[in-house]
SESE-631466 format. One record per residue: x, y, z of N, C-alpha, C in turn; chain. Coordinates in steps of 0.2 Angstrom, whole numbers, plus 5000, padded with zeros to 4 digits. Each point is the difference from the previous one (the first is absolute). Example, Ala and Ser with C-alpha at 12.3 -4.5 7.8 and 13.67 -1.06 7.14 Angstrom:
residues 2
5066  4972  5039  4996  5006  5000  5004  5006  5000  A
4998  5005  4996  5004  5006  5001  4996  5005  5003  A
end
This chain:
residues 263
5625  5405  5338  4997  4996  5004  5004  5004  5007  A
4991  5001  5006  5006  5002  5006  5001  4995  5003  A
5006  5002  5003  5005  4996  5005  4996  4998  5006  A
4999  4995  5003  4997  4998  5004  5001  5005  5009  A
4997  5002  5004  5003  5003  5006  5002  4997  5006  A
5009  5001  5000  5004  4997  5003  4996  4999  5008  A
5001  4994  5005  4996  5001  5006  5003  5004  5003  A
4994  5005  5004  5001  5006  5005  5004  4998  5008  A
4998  4993  5000  5001  4997  5007  5005  4995  5001  A
5002  4999  4995  5007  4993  5003  5004  5002  5002  A
5001  4995  5005  5005  5002  5007  4996  5002  5007  A
4994  5003  4999  4995  5003  5005  4998  4998  5005  A
4999  4999  5005  4997  4998  5005  4993  5004  5002  A
4992  4995  4999  4995  5005  5001  4995  4999  5004  A
4998  5003  5007  4996  4996  5005  4992  5003  4997  A
4995  4997  4999  4994  5002  4999  4993  4995  5005  A
4999  5008  5003  4995  4997  5005  4993  5001  4999  A
4997  4996  5002  4992  4999  4997  5001  4995  4993  A
5004  4995  5001  5006  5001  4994  4996  4994  4997  A
4994  4993  5004  4998  4996  4999  4992  5002  4996  A
4999  5006  4998  4992  5001  5000  5002  5001  4992  A
4994  5002  4997  5001  5001  4993  5004  5005  4997  A
4999  5006  5003  5006  5005  4997  5007  5000  5002  A
4999  4998  5007  5008  4996  5002  5004  4996  4998  A
4997  4996  4997  5002  4994  4997  5003  5002  4993  A
4994  5004  4995  5001  5004  4993  5007  5001  5002  A
5001  5003  5004  5006  5006  5001  5005  4995  5000  A
5001  4995  5008  5006  4997  4999  5002  4995  4994  A
4995  5000  4995  5002  4996  4993  5004  5003  4995  A
4996  5007  5001  5004  5004  4995  5007  5002  5001  A
5000  5001  5007  5008  5001  5004  5005  4994  4998  A
4997  4995  5002  5004  4993  4997  5001  4999  4993  A
4994  5001  4997  5002  5000  4990  5008  5004  5000  A
4999  5007  5004  5005  5006  4998  5007  4994  5002  A
5000  4997  5004  5006  4998  5004  5001  5002  5007  A
4997  5001  5002  4999  5001  5009  5000  4993  5002  A
5004  5001  5008  4996  4994  5004  4995  5004  5003  A
4994  4996  5002  4994  5002  5002  4997  4997  5008  A
5000  5003  5005  4998  4998  5007  4991  5004  5001  A
4996  4994  4999  4995  5002  5003  4996  5000  5006  A
4998  5006  5003  4998  4998  5006  4992  5002  5002  A
4995  4997  5002  4994  4999  5002  5000  4998  5006  A
4993  5002  5001  4995  4996  5006  4998  4993  5001  A
4998  4997  4994  4997  4995  4998  5006  4994  4999  A
4999  4995  5003  5006  4996  4999  4997  4995  4994  A
4995  4998  5000  4997  4997  4993  5000  5004  4994  A
4999  5007  5002  5002  5002  4992  5008  5003  4999  A
5003  4997  5005  5006  5001  4998  5004  4994  4998  A
4997  4995  5002  5001  4993  4996  4999  5000  4993  A
4992  5002  5000  4997  5001  4993  5005  5002  4993  A
5002  5009  5003  5003  5003  4996  5006  4997  4998  A
5006  5000  5006  5006  4996  4998  4998  4994  4997  A
4995  4996  4999  5002  4995  4994  5000  5001  4996  A
4994  5009  4997  4998  4999  4992  5005  5006  5000  A
5005  5003  5003  5004  5004  4998  5007  4996  4999  A
5001  4994  5003  5005  4995  4998  4999  4994  4994  A
4995  4999  4998  4998  4999  4993  5000  5003  4995  A
4999  5007  5002  5000  5004  4992  5008  5002  5001  A
5004  5002  5006  5007  5001  4998  5004  4995  5005  A
5001  4995  4998  5006  4995  5003  5004  5001  5002  A
5005  5005  4995  5005  5000  5001  5003  5009  5006  A
4994  5001  5002  4999  5007  5006  4999  4997  5005  A
5004  5003  5005  5002  5000  5008  4994  5004  5002  A
4994  4995  5005  4994  5004  5000  4999  4996  5007  A
5000  5006  5006  4999  4995  5006  4994  5006  5004  A
4997  4997  5005  4995  5002  5002  4999  4999  5006  A
4998  5007  5004  4998  4999  5007  4994  4999  5005  A
4995  4999  5004  4995  5003  5002  5002  5004  5006  A
4997  5006  4997  5001  5007  5004  4994  5005  5001  A
4998  5001  5008  4997  5004  5000  5002  5007  4999  A
5000  5007  4995  5005  5002  5002  4999  5008  5005  A
4994  4999  5003  4998  5003  5007  5006  4998  5004  A
5003  4995  5000  5006  4997  5005  5006  5001  4998  A
5002  5006  5004  5008  5002  4998  5005  4994  5001  A
5001  4996  5005  5003  4996  5001  5000  4992  4995  A
4996  4999  4997  4997  4996  4993  5003  5003  4996  A
4999  5006  4997  5001  5003  4994  5010  5000  5002  A
5001  5002  5003  5007  5002  5002  5004  4991  4998  A
4997  4997  5004  5002  4991  4998  5000  4997  4992  A
4995  5004  4999  4999  4998  4992  5004  5001  4995  A
5001  5009  5002  5006  5004  4995  5007  4996  5002  A
5001  4998  5008  5008  4997  4999  4999  4995  4996  A
4997  4995  5000  5001  4994  4995  4999  5002  4995  A
4997  5003  4995  5000  5002  4994  5009  5004  5000  A
5001  5002  5002  5008  5005  5001  5004  4993  5000  A
4999  4997  5006  5007  4995  5001  5000  4995  4993  A
4994  4999  4996  4998  4994  4996  5003  5003  4991  A
5000  5007  5000  5000  5005  4994  5006  5006  5000  A
5004  5002  5007  5005  5004  5002  4995  5007  5000  A
4994  5001  5000  4999  5007  5001  4992  4997  4997  A
4996  5007  5001  4994  5004  4996  5001  5004  4994  A
4999  5003  4998  5000  5006  4994  4994  5000  4998  A
4993  4998  4999  4994  5003  5001  4994  4996  5003  A
4996  5005  5003  4996  5000  5005  4992  5000  4997  A
4995  4998  4998  4994  5000  4997  4996  4999  5005  A
4999  5006  5004  4992  4997  5007  4994  5000  4997  A
4998  4996  4996  4993  5000  4998  4995  4995  5005  A
5005  5000  5006  4993  4995  5006  4997  5007  5001  A
4993  4998  5002  4995  5008  5002  4994  5002  4997  A
4996  5001  4999  4992  4999  4998  4997  5001  5005  A
4991  5000  4999  4994  5002  5007  5001  4994  5002  A
5002  4993  4997  5000  4996  5006  4995  4996  5002  A
4993  5003  4996  4995  4995  5003  4996  5006  5003  A
5002  5003  5003  4997  5007  5002  4993  5001  4999  A
4997  5004  5005  4993  5002  4995  5001  5009  4999  A
4995  5001  4995  5003  5007  4998  4995  5006  5000  A
4997  4996  5004  4994  5006  5002  5001  5003  5009  A
5000  5007  5000  5004  5002  5008  4994  4995  5006  A
4994  4998  4998  4997  4998  5006  5001  4994  5002  A
5005  4998  4993  4999  4991  5002  5011  5000  5003  A
5002  5006  4998  5007  4998  5003  5002  5001  5008  A
5002  4994  5002  5001  5001  5008  5009  4999  4998  A
5002  5003  5007  5008  5002  5003  5004  4995  4996  A
4999  4993  5002  5003  4995  4997  5003  5000  4992  A
4994  5001  4995  5001  5001  4995  5004  5006  4997  A
4999  5005  5005  5006  5006  4997  5008  4999  5005  A
4998  4997  5003  5008  4996  5002  5001  4997  4994  A
4998  4995  4999  5002  4995  4998  5004  5003  4990  A
4996  5005  4997  5001  5002  4993  5006  5007  5002  A
4998  5003  5004  5008  5005  5001  5008  4995  5003  A
4996  4996  5002  5005  4994  5004  5006  4998  4995  A
4995  4993  4994  5003  5000  4995  5004  5004  4994  A
4994  5004  4999  5002  5006  4995  5005  5002  5000  A
5000  5005  5008  5006  5007  4999  5005  4996  5005  A
5000  4996  5006  5004  4996  5005  5002  4996  4996  A
4997  4996  4995  5005  4993  4997  5005  5003  4995  A
4998  5007  4995  5004  5001  4997  5006  5002  5005  A
4999  5005  5004  5006  5005  5005  5002  4993  5001  A
5000  4994  5003  5004  4996  5003  5004  4993  4995  A
4997  4998  4995  5004  5000  4992  5006  5005  4999  A
4997  5007  4998  5005  5004  4998  5005  5002  5004  A
4998  5000  5007  5007  4999  5006  5005  4996  4999  A
4997  4994  4997  5004  4994  5004  5005  4996  4995  A
4996  5004  4992  5007  5000  4993  5005  5006  5000  A
4998  5007  5004  5005  5004  4997  5008  4997  5003  A
5000  4997  5005  5007  4999  5001  5004  4999  4995  A
4998  4992  4997  5000  4998  4995  5003  5004  4994  A
4994  5002  5000  5001  5006  4993  5006  5004  4999  A
5000  5003  5007  5006  5005  5001  5007  4998  4998  A
5000  4992  5004  5005  4998  4999  5004  4997  4992  A
4993  4999  4996  5001  4998  4992  5001  5005  4996  A
5001  5009  5003  4999  5003  4996  4994  5005  4997  A
4994  4999  5001  4993  5001  5000  4996  4995  4999  A
4992  5004  4998  4996  4994  4997  4993  5003  4999  A
4996  4995  5000  4994  5004  4999  4992  4998  5003  A
4996  5003  5002  4997  4999  5004  4993  5002  4996  A
4993  4997  5002  4996  5000  4996  4993  4998  5005  A
4997  5006  5002  4994  4999  5004  4995  5000  4994  A
4994  4998  5007  4991  5000  4995  4997  5004  5001  A
4998  5005  4999  4997  5005  5001  4993  4998  4995  A
4994  5005  5000  4992  4998  4997  5000  5006  4997  A
4995  5000  4992  4996  5004  5000  4995  5002  5006  A
4998  4995  5006  4997  5001  5004  5004  5008  5005  A
5007  4998  5000  5004  5006  5003  5000  5004  4999  A
4999  5003  4991  5000  5006  4997  4993  5004  5001  A
4994  4995  4998  4996  5005  4999  4993  4993  5005  A
4992  5004  5000  4998  4996  5001  4997  4995  4997  A
4998  4994  5004  4999  4992  4995  4994  4999  5005  A
4994  4998  4995  4994  4998  5002  5000  4991  5002  A
5006  4997  5001  5003  4993  5001  5004  5000  5005  A
5002  5002  5004  5005  5000  5006  4998  5006  5005  A
5000  5001  5005  5000  5001  5007  5005  5005  5004  A
4998  5003  5003  5005  5004  5004  5006  4998  5002  A
5002  4994  5002  5005  4997  5001  5003  4999  4998  A
4997  4997  4991  5007  4999  4994  5001  5007  4998  A
4995  5005  5001  5002  5006  4996  5007  5004  5005  A
4998  5001  5006  5004  5001  5004  5007  4996  4999  A
5000  4994  5001  5007  4997  5000  5004  5001  4993  A
4996  5000  4995  5004  5000  4992  5002  5008  4998  A
4995  5005  5004  5003  5005  4999  5008  5003  5004  A
4999  4997  5007  5005  5000  5005  5004  4997  4997  A
5003  4993  4997  5006  4997  4994  5003  5007  4998  A
4995  5004  4996  5004  5006  4994  5004  5003  5006  A
4999  5001  5006  5003  5004  5004  5008  4998  5004  A
4996  4993  5000  5007  4994  5004  5005  5000  4991  A
4998  4998  4995  5005  4999  4993  5002  5009  5000  A
4998  5005  5001  5004  5005  5000  5005  5002  5004  A
4998  4999  5005  5003  5000  5008  5009  4996  4997  A
4996  4994  5001  5007  4994  4998  5003  5000  4995  A
4998  5004  4994  5004  5003  4996  5006  5006  4999  A
4997  5004  5005  5004  5006  5002  5007  4998  5004  A
4997  4993  5005  5004  4999  5006  5008  4997  4996  A
4998  4994  4994  5004  4996  4997  5002  5001  4996  A
4997  5006  4995  5004  5000  4995  5007  5002  4999  A
5003  5004  5005  5008  4999  5002  5003  4992  4998  A
4998  4995  5002  5001  4992  5001  4999  4998  4993  A
4997  5003  4996  5001  4999  4993  4991  4996  5000  A
4996  4999  5004  4994  4997  5000  4994  5003  4999  A
4996  4998  4992  4996  5005  4999  4994  4997  5001  A
4993  5003  5004  4995  4999  5001  4994  5003  4997  A
4997  4995  4997  4994  5002  4997  4993  4999  5001  A
4994  5002  4998  4995  4997  5002  4997  5000  4993  A
4994  4994  4999  4995  4996  4997  4992  5003  5002  A
4997  5003  4996  4994  5000  5001  4994  4996  4995  A
5000  4994  4999  4994  4998  4996  4993  5001  5000  A
4999  4999  4994  4992  5000  5003  4998  4994  5003  A
4992  5002  4996  4997  4992  5001  5004  4993  4994  A
5002  4997  5003  5004  4994  4998  4995  4993  5001  A
4998  4995  4995  4996  4995  5002  5003  4995  4999  A
5001  4999  5008  5004  4992  5001  4995  4997  5006  A
5002  4994  5000  4994  4998  5006  4993  5003  5001  A
4997  4999  5005  4995  5004  5003  4996  5003  4995  A
5005  5008  4998  4997  5004  4996  5000  4998  4994  A
5001  4997  4997  4997  4996  4992  4997  4998  5002  A
4998  4996  5005  4992  4998  5000  4996  5001  5003  A
5000  5006  5002  4994  5006  5002  5001  5004  4994  A
5004  5002  4995  4999  5004  4995  4995  4996  4994  A
5002  4994  4999  4995  4995  4997  4995  4999  5001  A
4996  5000  5007  4995  5001  5003  4995  5006  4999  A
5004  5007  4998  4997  5007  4999  4996  4996  4995  A
4993  5006  4996  4996  4999  4995  5004  5003  4996  A
4998  5001  4995  5005  5002  4991  4998  5010  5003  A
4995  5000  5003  4999  5007  5000  5005  5003  5005  A
5003  4998  5005  5004  5000  5008  5008  5002  4997  A
5001  4993  4995  5006  5000  4997  5001  5003  4997  A
4995  5003  4997  5002  5005  4993  5000  5008  5004  A
4998  5002  5007  5000  5005  5004  5008  4997  5003  A
5003  4998  5001  5005  5000  5002  5006  5002  4995  A
4999  4998  4993  5003  4999  4997  4999  5006  4996  A
4994  5007  5002  4999  5005  4999  5007  5006  5002  A
5001  4999  5007  5002  5002  5003  5008  4997  4999  A
5002  4997  4996  5007  5000  4997  5002  5003  4994  A
5005  5005  4998  5000  5004  4993  5002  4994  4998  A
5005  4992  4999  5000  4996  4997  4996  4996  4996  A
4994  5000  5007  4995  4996  4996  5000  4993  5003  A
5005  4997  5003  4999  4993  4999  5005  4998  5008  A
4998  4996  5002  5004  4996  5005  5006  4999  5000  A
5007  5000  5003  5007  4998  4999  4999  4995  5000  A
5006  4998  4996  5003  4991  5000  5005  5001  5007  A
5001  4993  5002  5007  4999  5006  5006  5005  4998  A
5000  4998  4992  5008  5002  5001  5003  5009  4998  A
4993  5002  5000  5000  5007  5001  5001  5002  5007  A
5002  4998  5006  5000  5000  5007  5009  4998  5002  A
4999  4993  4995  5006  4998  5001  5006  5006  4999  A
5000  4999  4991  5004  5004  4997  5003  5008  5004  A
4995  5004  5004  5001  5006  5001  5006  4999  5007  A
4999  4994  5003  5003  4998  5006  5006  4999  4997  A
5001  4996  4996  5007  4998  4998  5003  5004  4999  A
4997  5006  4993  5003  5006  4998  5006  5004  5008  A
4993  5000  5005  5002  5004  5007  5005  4997  5005  A
5001  4994  4997  5005  4997  5004  5007  4997  4995  A
5000  5004  4993  5006  4998  4996  5005  5007  5000  A
5006  5000  4998  5002  5006  4997  4999  5003  4996  A
4993  4997  4997  4996  5007  4995  4998  5004  5004  A
5000  5000  5004  4996  5006  5006  5006  5002  5004  A
5005  5000  4999  5008  5001  5003  5000  5007  5003  A
4996  5004  4997  4999  5011  5005  4992  5001  4999  A
4996  4994  5003  4995  5000  5002  4999  4997  5009  A
4998  5004  5005  5000  4999  5006  4995  5005  5005  A
4994  4997  5002  4996  5003  5004  4996  5002  4997  A
4997  4995  4993  4995  5003  4995  4995  4995  5001  A
4993  5002  4999  4995  4994  5000  4997  4999  4992  A
5001  4994  4998  4997  4999  4994  4994  4997  5001  A
4996  5005  4995  4992  4999  5001  5000  4994  4992  A
4996  4994  5004  4998  4997  4993  4992  4998  4998  A
4997  5004  4999  4993  4998  5001  4996  5003  4994  A
5004  4998  4993  4994  5003  4993  4998  5006  5002  A
5002  5006  5004  4997  5005  5002  4996  5004  5003  A
4998  4994  5001  4994  5003  5007  5001  5003  5006  A
5007  5002  5001  5001  5004  5002  5008  5000  4999  A
4999  5009  4998  5004  5005  4997  5005  5004  5006  A
5006  5002  5000  5002  5004  5006  5003  5005  4996  A
4998  5006  5006  5001  5007  4997  5009  5001  4999  A
end
């Protein structure tokens, strides 16, 4: 009989941005299930209340906290991280999942300056603000792990998202590598995950509404010929956040069923 895997995050403190979204909440729940105290940051206060209620109901013995934070606001991010540090003694793990295309148009003729600013600022500036805020705590604790969120859209051209999203997600790879170079000597690892199309919320509805022919065309572009389960993005994030990846930094982990294969 195989022995159960020991909890990888016992005694650790984790921050998940975008933590009230479908994927962010799933990551928070998985971190908690393996022993972490978890703080979720999100710009939607109603979603935070809902997520915290669900997380606490599923894991009543776990220390969950939440804060309404626009990650573009450096002062608000710092205040939230300071509160986590005061409550838990520090931050060991940052999962910077806040981002996305944020409802902006895909086609270039429809993109206004404010659309570009929003996508670049939330994805790149937001990730930078959160990473910068947790670094002093991680350094004081002797190390830590940061997981940033790129996308298949930042690795190759995508018919689903527009130029601002592609630029932001590609830029996050440069941010990840440079940050990893800068803080590696402090025992802090920084890696990116680049998911393919995960069907959460609005995207699930869009996929379900497609004709069978169109759905099959999407699946034909994926060598594994199926859409992923949510856990298939969560598990790689936990791997990058854990000591199982202790000698990996500055890397990008593609999770897309083979749709994009790096050389």
